[in-house]
One Martini backbone bead per residue (centre of mass of N, CA, C, O) as a GRO file, in nm:
protein
  113
    1MET     BB    1   2.067   3.310  -4.485
    2LYS     BB    2   2.196   3.168  -4.239
    3LYS     BB    3   1.972   2.961  -4.197
    4ILE     BB    4   1.994   2.820  -4.473
    5LEU     BB    5   2.290   2.730  -4.438
    6PHE     BB    6   2.250   2.573  -4.176
    7ILE     BB    7   2.046   2.369  -4.287
    8PHE     BB    8   2.226   2.263  -4.519
    9VAL     BB    9   2.449   2.152  -4.337
   10ILE     BB   10   2.279   1.959  -4.166
   11LEU     BB   11   2.179   1.791  -4.409
   12LEU     BB   12   2.457   1.708  -4.521
   13VAL     BB   13   2.559   1.559  -4.256
   14GLY     BB   14   2.298   1.369  -4.228
   15CYS     BB   15   2.358   1.217  -4.528
   16VAL     BB   16   2.603   1.079  -4.429
   17LYS     BB   17   2.768   0.790  -4.433
   18PRO     BB   18   2.880   0.573  -4.228
   19GLU     BB   19   3.178   0.408  -4.158
   20LEU     BB   20   3.190   0.068  -4.170
   21PRO     BB   21   3.314  -0.220  -4.084
   22ILE     BB   22   3.434  -0.487  -4.268
   23PRO     BB   23   3.393  -0.806  -4.250
   24THR     BB   24   3.608  -1.080  -4.219
   25ALA     BB   25   3.691  -1.383  -4.316
   26GLN     BB   26   3.785  -1.671  -4.166
   27ILE     BB   27   4.070  -1.854  -4.226
   28THR     BB   28   4.114  -2.205  -4.273
   29TYR     BB   29   4.363  -2.425  -4.249
   30VAL     BB   30   4.370  -2.759  -4.317
   31PHE     BB   31   4.662  -2.835  -4.173
   32ASP     BB   32   4.590  -2.710  -3.875
   33ALA     BB   33   4.399  -2.951  -3.861
   34LYS     BB   34   4.313  -3.279  -3.784
   35GLU     BB   35   4.008  -3.203  -3.870
   36SER     BB   36   3.780  -3.198  -4.161
   37LYS     BB   37   3.499  -3.069  -4.314
   38VAL     BB   38   3.359  -3.156  -4.639
   39THR     BB   39   3.251  -3.042  -4.954
   40ASN     BB   40   3.150  -3.011  -5.259
   41GLY     BB   41   3.358  -2.755  -5.394
   42GLN     BB   42   3.548  -2.677  -5.182
   43ASP     BB   43   3.763  -2.475  -5.035
   44ILE     BB   44   4.114  -2.494  -4.981
   45TYR     BB   45   4.355  -2.396  -4.740
   46PHE     BB   46   4.715  -2.326  -4.789
   47LYS     BB   47   5.059  -2.344  -4.714
   48LEU     BB   48   5.372  -2.259  -4.873
   49PRO     BB   49   5.723  -2.240  -4.875
   50SER     BB   50   5.723  -2.267  -5.200
   51THR     BB   51   5.785  -2.271  -5.520
   52GLY     BB   52   5.614  -2.544  -5.703
   53ILE     BB   53   5.570  -2.885  -5.702
   54TYR     BB   54   5.267  -3.050  -5.609
   55THR     BB   55   5.086  -3.293  -5.396
   56LEU     BB   56   4.755  -3.421  -5.382
   57THR     BB   57   4.624  -3.667  -5.150
   58LEU     BB   58   4.380  -3.925  -5.137
   59ILE     BB   59   4.323  -4.144  -4.848
   60ASP     BB   60   4.226  -4.423  -4.721
   61LYS     BB   61   4.210  -4.479  -4.387
   62GLU     BB   62   4.184  -4.799  -4.379
   63SER     BB   63   4.343  -4.912  -4.653
   64GLY     BB   64   4.552  -4.695  -4.804
   65GLN     BB   65   4.425  -4.604  -5.057
   66VAL     BB   66   4.422  -4.434  -5.346
   67VAL     BB   67   4.178  -4.200  -5.471
   68SER     BB   68   4.353  -3.927  -5.516
   69ARG     BB   69   4.552  -3.721  -5.755
   70GLU     BB   70   4.735  -3.398  -5.752
   71ARG     BB   71   4.910  -3.191  -5.964
   72PHE     BB   72   5.083  -2.872  -5.886
   73ALA     BB   73   5.134  -2.529  -5.902
   74GLY     BB   74   5.289  -2.356  -5.652
   75SER     BB   75   5.297  -2.097  -5.418
   76ASN     BB   76   5.410  -1.879  -5.209
   77GLY     BB   77   5.199  -1.939  -4.959
   78GLU     BB   78   4.886  -1.894  -5.034
   79ASN     BB   79   4.645  -2.153  -5.117
   80ILE     BB   80   4.390  -2.268  -5.359
   81LYS     BB   81   4.154  -2.540  -5.353
   82LYS     BB   82   3.945  -2.775  -5.489
   83ILE     BB   83   3.705  -3.016  -5.359
   84TYR     BB   84   3.599  -3.333  -5.490
   85THR     BB   85   3.321  -3.573  -5.367
   86ASN     BB   86   3.094  -3.720  -5.533
   87SER     BB   87   3.264  -4.003  -5.615
   88ILE     BB   88   3.296  -4.041  -5.302
   89GLU     BB   89   3.220  -4.295  -5.050
   90ILE     BB   90   3.416  -4.216  -4.850
   91GLN     BB   91   3.436  -4.059  -4.528
   92TYR     BB   92   3.749  -4.125  -4.455
   93LEU     BB   93   4.041  -3.914  -4.503
   94TYR     BB   94   4.347  -3.842  -4.632
   95LEU     BB   95   4.540  -3.543  -4.654
   96LEU     BB   96   4.817  -3.502  -4.879
   97LEU     BB   97   5.123  -3.307  -4.880
   98GLU     BB   98   5.363  -3.273  -5.143
   99ASP     BB   99   5.651  -3.258  -5.288
  100ALA     BB  100   5.865  -3.343  -5.549
  101THR     BB  101   6.033  -3.531  -5.317
  102LYS     BB  102   5.805  -3.654  -5.116
  103LYS     BB  103   5.770  -3.442  -4.903
  104GLU     BB  104   5.605  -3.376  -4.623
  105ILE     BB  105   5.391  -3.098  -4.545
  106GLY     BB  106   5.093  -3.234  -4.506
  107LYS     BB  107   4.839  -3.375  -4.267
  108THR     BB  108   4.491  -3.488  -4.283
  109THR     BB  109   4.159  -3.520  -4.185
  110ILE     BB  110   3.868  -3.604  -4.375
  111ILE     BB  111   3.513  -3.529  -4.388
  112ILE     BB  112   3.241  -3.631  -4.558
  113LYS     BB  113   2.914  -3.485  -4.613
   0.00000   0.00000   0.00000
């Protein structure tokens, strides 16, 4: 009987899956880099100092013309937005983040792949 219990305990311990650490993806904030490569539909991550209304603007790097502008309600801390580039033919753009008073929060160069 002891042998059967011993074998049962060995089998039970041997069948338990070891807990392996799950790797987490490293998040890169778009305004922390001078330059970022983006593709259509890509998520961009950025931090905001407070909750409020913000504006994301895409500006042609050479001519200075506004290509796209989006106003959104942002929350304090990490925020995520999708960037759509299918209809944009320009390769180098500035991505500008401003608050409701037009104060610049962040600016970076993006390269469309």
